[in-house]
Wavefront OBJ file of the C-alpha trace (Angstrom):
o trace
v -8.720 32.506 4.543
v -5.829 31.462 6.798
v -4.766 33.407 9.831
v -1.468 35.159 10.255
v -1.044 33.088 13.407
v -1.211 29.854 11.398
v 1.273 31.135 8.845
v 3.687 32.009 11.668
v 3.383 28.470 13.026
v 4.401 27.035 9.651
v 7.205 29.578 9.451
v 8.594 28.179 12.709
v 8.669 24.782 10.980
v 10.685 26.210 8.093
v 7.990 27.033 5.524
v 8.342 30.479 3.961
v 5.327 32.707 3.340
v 5.393 32.214 -0.444
v 5.255 28.417 -0.206
v 2.629 28.506 2.540
v 0.311 30.832 0.623
v 0.723 28.822 -2.587
v -0.260 25.669 -0.705
v -3.224 27.451 0.900
v -4.591 28.459 -2.502
v -4.354 24.864 -3.723
v -5.970 23.501 -0.549
v -8.950 25.858 -0.782
v -9.827 24.476 -4.225
v -9.729 20.894 -2.931
v -12.342 21.183 -0.175
v -15.245 19.668 -2.199
v -13.074 16.687 -3.098
v -11.954 16.241 0.488
v -15.622 16.126 1.469
v -16.085 13.122 -0.858
v -13.154 11.336 0.790
v -14.769 11.946 4.163
v -17.932 10.163 3.008
v -15.938 7.057 2.019
v -14.072 7.133 5.326
v -17.331 7.300 7.263
v -18.736 4.349 5.308
v -15.627 2.262 5.954
v -15.486 3.264 9.605
v -19.008 1.930 10.045
v -17.994 -1.263 8.234
v -15.076 -1.883 10.602
v -17.153 -1.194 13.714
v -19.888 -3.534 12.501
v -17.329 -6.307 11.894
v -15.881 -5.849 15.384
v -19.317 -5.914 16.968
v -20.467 -8.947 14.987
v -17.348 -10.894 15.992
v -17.828 -9.911 19.655
v -14.504 -8.178 20.229
v -13.937 -7.887 23.984
v -11.280 -6.579 26.330
v -10.089 -10.173 26.724
v -9.036 -10.089 23.060
v -6.207 -7.724 23.972
v -4.490 -10.224 26.270
v -1.165 -11.610 25.135
v -0.106 -15.175 24.475
v 3.326 -16.745 24.217
v 4.934 -20.061 23.385
v 2.774 -22.069 21.014
v -0.087 -19.596 21.270
v -2.792 -22.241 21.515
v -6.361 -20.962 21.962
v -5.424 -17.306 21.511
v -8.836 -15.607 21.675
v -7.585 -12.242 20.456
v -5.744 -13.679 17.452
v -8.627 -15.899 16.369
v -11.216 -13.141 16.830
v -9.114 -10.635 14.902
v -8.904 -13.040 11.981
v -12.687 -13.364 12.059
v -12.944 -9.552 12.046
v -10.679 -9.274 8.988
v -12.656 -11.962 7.161
v -15.917 -10.162 7.958
v -14.590 -6.718 7.110
v -13.105 -7.768 3.755
v -15.953 -10.177 2.889
v -13.828 -13.331 2.964
v -14.457 -16.812 4.306
v -11.316 -16.731 6.461
v -8.213 -14.682 7.203
v -4.671 -15.103 8.459
v -3.490 -12.014 10.389
v -0.168 -12.510 12.137
v 2.800 -10.632 13.580
v 4.925 -13.505 12.253
v 4.300 -12.152 8.734
v 7.146 -9.670 8.518
v 6.077 -7.466 5.594
v 3.900 -7.261 2.498
v 6.431 -9.149 0.370
v 6.503 -11.951 2.950
v 2.690 -12.147 2.959
v 2.652 -12.399 -0.840
v 5.415 -15.028 -0.808
v 3.480 -17.124 1.728
v 0.281 -16.906 -0.335
v 2.087 -17.835 -3.559
v 4.313 -20.592 -2.220
v 1.456 -22.258 -0.341
v -0.960 -22.375 -3.266
v 1.429 -23.271 -6.090
v 3.110 -26.625 -6.710
v 5.954 -27.799 -8.996
v 4.742 -27.727 -12.590
v 2.220 -24.944 -11.964
v 2.449 -21.568 -13.656
v 1.954 -18.133 -12.150
v 0.503 -15.438 -14.403
v 0.588 -11.675 -13.961
v -1.870 -10.042 -16.393
v -0.896 -6.509 -15.306
v 2.784 -6.477 -16.235
v 5.854 -6.836 -14.062
v 5.132 -7.048 -10.329
v 6.676 -4.895 -7.626
v 10.487 -5.077 -7.490
v 10.742 -7.143 -4.294
v 8.613 -9.916 -5.835
v 11.100 -10.456 -8.670
v 13.310 -12.586 -6.427
v 10.313 -14.382 -4.897
v 9.204 -15.427 -8.378
v 12.707 -15.968 -9.746
v 12.677 -13.254 -12.403
v 15.918 -12.316 -10.708
v 17.586 -15.527 -9.466
v 17.384 -15.958 -5.701
v 17.594 -18.786 -3.211
v 14.218 -20.357 -2.466
v 12.395 -18.680 -5.370
v 9.377 -20.194 -7.089
v 11.589 -20.912 -10.093
v 13.767 -23.194 -7.956
v 10.650 -25.275 -7.284
v 9.896 -25.562 -11.029
v 7.017 -23.099 -10.833
v 7.042 -21.121 -14.064
v 6.033 -17.510 -14.556
v 4.374 -15.640 -17.380
v 3.248 -12.024 -17.665
v 1.113 -9.968 -20.003
v 1.960 -6.293 -20.067
v -0.679 -3.621 -19.957
v -1.361 -1.742 -23.167
v 0.224 1.622 -23.826
v -2.840 3.408 -22.405
v -2.789 1.321 -19.216
v -5.705 -0.910 -20.198
v -5.721 -4.721 -20.055
v -4.488 -6.698 -23.045
v -7.425 -9.122 -23.038
v -6.326 -10.990 -26.156
v -2.815 -11.392 -24.762
v -4.277 -12.685 -21.497
v -6.497 -15.156 -23.359
v -3.446 -16.571 -25.124
v -1.348 -16.668 -21.934
v -3.787 -18.704 -19.830
v -3.071 -22.396 -20.339
v -3.453 -25.787 -18.645
v -0.542 -25.014 -16.277
v -1.942 -21.658 -15.114
v -2.774 -22.207 -11.437
v -2.699 -18.739 -9.923
v -3.119 -15.226 -11.303
v -1.563 -12.387 -9.316
v -3.026 -8.909 -9.770
v -1.137 -5.981 -8.277
v -3.624 -3.267 -7.417
v -1.128 -0.471 -6.844
v 1.405 0.694 -9.390
v 4.561 0.062 -7.337
v 7.506 1.667 -9.136
v 5.798 1.361 -12.532
v 4.320 4.275 -14.426
v 0.831 2.859 -14.875
v -2.625 3.426 -13.418
v -3.622 1.932 -10.086
v -6.450 -0.537 -10.599
v -9.898 0.210 -9.222
v -11.895 -2.565 -7.580
v -14.300 -2.348 -10.507
v -11.487 -2.881 -13.045
v -10.068 -5.751 -10.976
v -13.516 -7.348 -11.016
v -13.739 -7.061 -14.811
v -10.319 -8.678 -15.180
v -11.137 -11.537 -12.815
v -14.464 -12.220 -14.546
v -12.659 -12.410 -17.905
v -10.011 -14.819 -16.573
v -12.554 -17.030 -14.795
v -14.487 -17.440 -18.046
v -11.326 -18.829 -19.635
v -10.364 -21.032 -16.674
v -12.911 -21.122 -13.823
v -10.678 -22.995 -11.356
v -7.749 -20.572 -11.503
v -6.927 -18.813 -8.213
v -7.134 -15.020 -8.540
v -5.015 -13.258 -5.926
v -4.867 -9.486 -5.471
v -1.898 -7.681 -3.954
v -4.033 -5.208 -2.012
v -1.167 -3.180 -0.521
v -1.920 0.567 -0.309
v -5.516 0.046 -1.459
v -7.422 -0.958 1.680
v -10.271 1.419 2.630
v -9.624 3.759 -0.297
v -12.902 2.608 -1.859
v -16.087 1.310 -0.281
v -15.514 -2.169 -1.752
v -12.523 -4.510 -1.522
v -11.354 -6.966 -4.237
v -12.931 -10.042 -2.579
v -16.297 -8.410 -3.270
v -15.351 -8.230 -6.947
v -14.529 -11.919 -7.330
v -10.962 -12.272 -6.006
v -10.136 -15.538 -4.240
v -7.385 -14.040 -2.073
v -6.241 -10.579 -1.020
v -2.903 -9.920 0.618
v -1.498 -6.915 2.444
v 0.754 -5.460 5.115
v -0.302 -4.209 8.537
v 2.256 -1.398 8.430
v 0.312 0.040 5.521
v -3.382 1.036 5.438
v -5.085 -1.615 7.637
v -2.694 -1.166 10.555
v -3.764 2.461 10.973
v -0.236 3.472 11.971
v -0.434 1.518 15.237
v 0.495 -2.004 14.127
v 4.217 -2.461 14.784
v 4.554 -5.404 12.376
v 2.461 -7.982 10.547
v 0.551 -8.894 7.429
v -2.710 -10.495 6.366
v -4.060 -12.977 3.839
v -7.846 -13.144 3.444
v -10.302 -14.867 1.153
v -11.471 -18.406 0.475
v -10.953 -20.732 3.415
v -9.105 -23.381 1.410
v -6.431 -20.973 0.183
v -6.047 -19.195 3.536
v -5.611 -22.578 5.217
v -2.867 -23.489 2.744
v -1.120 -20.220 3.595
v -1.352 -20.970 7.313
v 0.339 -24.356 6.813
v 3.119 -22.645 4.881
v 3.585 -19.893 7.476
v 3.826 -22.326 10.400
v 4.027 -26.039 9.565
v 1.982 -28.814 7.972
v -0.342 -30.172 10.630
v -0.172 -26.961 12.704
v -1.530 -24.174 10.500
v -3.548 -21.498 12.298
v -3.502 -23.323 15.640
v -0.097 -21.932 16.628
v 1.473 -18.487 16.572
v 1.600 -16.406 19.749
v 0.281 -12.843 19.591
v 3.176 -11.550 21.745
v 1.406 -8.479 23.088
v 0.467 -6.791 19.808
v -3.261 -7.545 19.741
v -4.501 -4.214 21.078
v -2.389 -2.379 18.489
v -3.761 -4.617 15.732
v -7.366 -4.027 16.763
v -7.011 -0.317 17.414
v -5.033 0.165 14.223
v -7.770 -1.496 12.173
v -10.363 0.642 13.949
v -8.481 3.813 12.941
v -7.534 2.606 9.465
v -10.408 4.248 7.519
v -9.679 7.747 8.868
v -5.903 7.330 8.606
v -6.263 6.172 5.001
v -8.489 9.209 4.407
v -5.724 11.511 5.656
v -3.210 9.843 3.356
v -5.577 10.227 0.391
v -5.939 13.943 1.035
v -2.165 14.269 1.168
v -1.779 12.419 -2.140
v -4.294 14.643 -3.925
v -2.740 17.768 -2.404
v 0.679 16.654 -3.690
v -0.710 15.964 -7.168
v -2.272 19.406 -7.393
v 0.814 21.189 -6.030
v 3.295 19.556 -8.386
v 1.060 19.487 -11.442
v 0.578 23.230 -11.054
v 4.378 23.542 -11.112
v 4.612 21.660 -14.415
v 5.770 18.226 -13.234
v 4.329 14.931 -14.427
v 2.168 13.397 -11.707
v 0.367 10.048 -11.551
v -2.523 9.970 -10.845
v -3.097 13.489 -12.128
v -4.791 16.199 -10.100
v -8.343 15.203 -11.065
v -8.281 11.398 -11.485
v -10.196 9.079 -9.186
v -8.144 7.410 -6.444
v -7.698 3.696 -5.840
v -4.640 3.674 -3.577
v -2.743 6.154 -1.419
v 0.365 6.471 -3.607
v 1.242 9.595 -5.540
v 4.136 9.675 -7.980
v 5.913 12.798 -9.171
v 8.406 12.591 -12.034
v 11.181 15.174 -11.894
v 13.557 14.069 -14.699
v 16.226 15.427 -12.364
v 18.072 13.548 -9.612
v 18.683 16.707 -7.563
v 14.988 17.588 -7.514
v 14.045 14.026 -6.538
v 16.591 14.066 -3.721
v 15.414 17.482 -2.503
v 11.802 16.243 -2.405
v 12.742 13.268 -0.223
v 14.810 15.425 2.084
v 11.844 17.736 2.540
v 9.582 14.829 3.513
v 12.192 13.665 6.032
v 12.554 17.179 7.460
v 8.807 17.248 8.169
v 8.876 14.006 10.196
v 8.299 13.818 13.966
v 11.039 11.157 14.172
v 14.569 11.564 12.733
v 13.726 14.909 11.130
v 17.403 15.891 11.377
v 18.515 12.917 9.231
v 19.487 13.516 5.582
v 18.252 10.746 3.250
v 20.900 9.287 0.957
v 20.534 6.688 -1.837
v 21.518 3.141 -0.865
v 21.462 -0.422 -2.167
v 18.248 -1.548 -0.488
v 17.624 -5.336 -0.276
v 15.273 -6.632 -2.965
v 15.853 -3.784 -5.454
v 18.026 -3.680 -8.588
v 19.181 -0.066 -8.200
v 19.910 2.408 -5.441
v 16.808 3.678 -3.670
v 16.380 6.954 -1.815
v 13.869 6.826 0.998
v 12.458 9.380 3.411
v 10.714 7.748 6.345
v 10.803 9.452 9.711
v 8.330 6.998 11.180
v 7.325 5.580 14.550
v 7.392 2.110 12.940
v 10.337 1.301 10.684
v 9.225 1.072 7.056
v 5.622 1.996 7.842
v 4.252 3.230 4.504
v 1.024 4.535 6.022
v 3.143 7.064 7.856
v 4.486 10.010 5.881
v 7.139 8.658 3.532
v 8.595 8.986 0.049
v 10.916 6.773 -1.918
v 11.968 5.709 -5.367
v 14.834 4.228 -7.383
v 17.423 6.868 -8.151
v 17.455 6.352 -11.904
v 15.727 7.968 -14.898
v 13.049 9.261 -15.116
v 13.633 10.076 -11.407
v 10.126 9.431 -10.178
v 9.416 9.665 -6.472
v 6.528 7.834 -4.790
v 4.872 9.670 -1.934
v 2.431 8.076 0.462
v 0.997 8.188 3.923
v 0.390 10.656 6.681
v -1.343 9.550 9.851
v -3.109 12.914 9.846
v -3.976 15.226 6.973
v -2.123 18.056 8.685
v 1.116 16.095 8.770
v 0.734 15.073 5.126
v 0.173 18.725 4.260
v 3.300 19.790 6.141
v 5.341 17.117 4.374
v 4.298 18.304 0.920
v 4.927 21.937 1.811
v 8.354 21.056 3.203
v 9.241 19.096 0.062
v 8.305 22.145 -1.997
v 10.271 24.383 0.354
v 13.458 22.391 -0.334
v 12.963 22.646 -4.104
v 12.111 26.341 -3.784
v 15.293 27.067 -1.826
v 17.442 25.283 -4.418
v 15.678 27.023 -7.323
v 14.505 23.695 -8.726
v 10.924 24.907 -9.299
v 9.352 27.792 -11.195
v 9.222 30.545 -8.573
v 6.909 32.664 -10.711
v 4.125 30.080 -10.326
v 4.514 30.011 -6.567
v 4.641 33.748 -6.107
l 1 2 3 4 5 6 7 8 9 10 11 12 13 14 15 16 17 18 19 20 21 22 23 24 25 26 27 28 29 30 31 32 33 34 35 36 37 38 39 40 41 42 43 44 45 46 47 48 49 50 51 52 53 54 55 56 57 58 59 60 61 62 63 64 65 66 67 68 69 70 71 72 73 74 75 76 77 78 79 80 81 82 83 84 85 86 87 88 89 90 91 92 93 94 95 96 97 98 99 100 101 102 103 104 105 106 107 108 109 110 111 112 113 114 115 116 117 118 119 120 121 122 123 124 125 126 127 128 129 130 131 132 133 134 135 136 137 138 139 140 141 142 143 144 145 146 147 148 149 150 151 152 153 154 155 156 157 158 159 160 161 162 163 164 165 166 167 168 169 170 171 172 173 174 175 176 177 178 179 180 181 182 183 184 185 186 187 188 189 190 191 192 193 194 195 196 197 198 199 200 201 202 203 204 205 206 207 208 209 210 211 212 213 214 215 216 217 218 219 220 221 222 223 224 225 226 227 228 229 230 231 232 233 234 235 236 237 238 239 240 241 242 243 244 245 246 247 248 249 250 251 252 253 254 255 256 257 258 259 260 261 262 263 264 265 266 267 268 269 270 271 272 273 274 275 276 277 278 279 280 281 282 283 284 285 286 287 288 289 290 291 292 293 294 295 296 297 298 299 300 301 302 303 304 305 306 307 308 309 310 311 312 313 314 315 316 317 318 319 320 321 322 323 324 325 326 327 328 329 330 331 332 333 334 335 336 337 338 339 340 341 342 343 344 345 346 347 348 349 350 351 352 353 354 355 356 357 358 359 360 361 362 363 364 365 366 367 368 369 370 371 372 373 374 375 376 377 378 379 380 381 382 383 384 385 386 387 388 389 390 391 392 393 394 395 396 397 398 399 400 401 402 403 404 405 406 407 408 409 410 411 412 413 414 415 416 417 418 419 420 421 422 423 424 425 426 427 428 429 430 431 432 433
C-alpha cells in the first residue's frame, strides 16, 4: 500500500512507524470521499477561470499603484472578478482591509445607523465580533452608536429556532448577520442550502432587511456561495480560503451594489469610496491566490476529514464527525484535557515549514476573553488557510484545526499532532497499534 521508502521519509520528520501505519489505514478508506472533493474543486476552478476571462484579466492588472490609487486597473478588475465569481453585483477587495473581523466591522458599521438593530439568528458570533458589536464593551463599538443587538440561539440539535426568530425580528431590525462557520462554538457549520432557507424565512417576515453572511472558511467548499442563496452581502478574509495562501493581507465584501458602496465609503471616506486605495504591489498575489483557491481549499478539506477520522477512531469527540458533509474547512477535536490540547497544537507547529522549532504557549490574544493557544507556522502571519490550529484554553478544551496549502502538508500536520499525543501516552495506544 505504502512503500518502505515513504515510511522512512516520514520517520525522518519524526513520525514513528505505528503512527504512520495507523494514518495510512485511515487514508486508504477515505479515497472515495477525496474523489468527491476533487470534483467540487474542479467545478470551482472552472468558475474562477471563467470569471477571470470574462473580466479580461491582463498582465497590466498586476502593475502596482501608490498614493491615492486613482484608476487602478488591477484593483478595479479584481473587484469585478470577485463579483462575477461570487454572483454579486459588486465587490470591495482591498489590502487596506486588515482581517476578517475588520471586513465584518466595515460591512456592519457602514450599513447600520443609530437606532437600528442587528440580529444574529444563529447564536453568539465569533469572539472577536463581541467588541465590534458591544457585547463586551469596547471603544467605537456599535453599541456606542446606539445600534442595538439581539440574538436567537440555535436549538439544542443545531437547527434554527424559527419561532424565536419570528419574534425577534421587529421594526428596528435593519441587518441580520449569519455566521457560516462555527467559530469557537460547538455547533454545526451552515450549508449554503440551510443559509438560503434561513434567509428566505427572514425575508418573508421583513423583505427589506439586509442579510449578511460571514463567509470566512467557507469559500469554494461547495459549488454555490451564499449570494446565490439569497444573501445580500458576503464577507471574508483573503488570508483564508480565497487568498489561496498567496495573499499577504486583505479582505473582501461582495453582494448588492448599494451595500458594497456603503462599505467602500466607510473604509475610505464619504465622497471617495472605491475611487481611492492603492494596490501597493499585491495585485499579482491577489489574482494568483484566487486562481489557486479552489485546489488549496480542497487540500484543506481533505486534511479536515483526515483529522476527523483519525481522532474519532481514537475515541475523541469531533465536529463535524467522520462522515458528515462539509461546509467549511474547520475541524474541531474536543479533548477534555488541557495537556492533550496543548500537545496537539505543538504537533501542528512542529510540522510547519516556518518556525517549526517554536513551542506554542497560551497567551492573552487581543479580542478574546480567555487565553488562546495557537499553532501557526505560516508564510503569512495569521493565515488560516495555511496549516494551523488554535482554541481557547478552557473546558471542554476543544481545538480547531484548519488549513494546509497542500494535502500532503495537512496530512503531516495531523500525523505529527498524533505523534505528540502518542509520545505522552495521551491516546489509546492499542487502537493505533
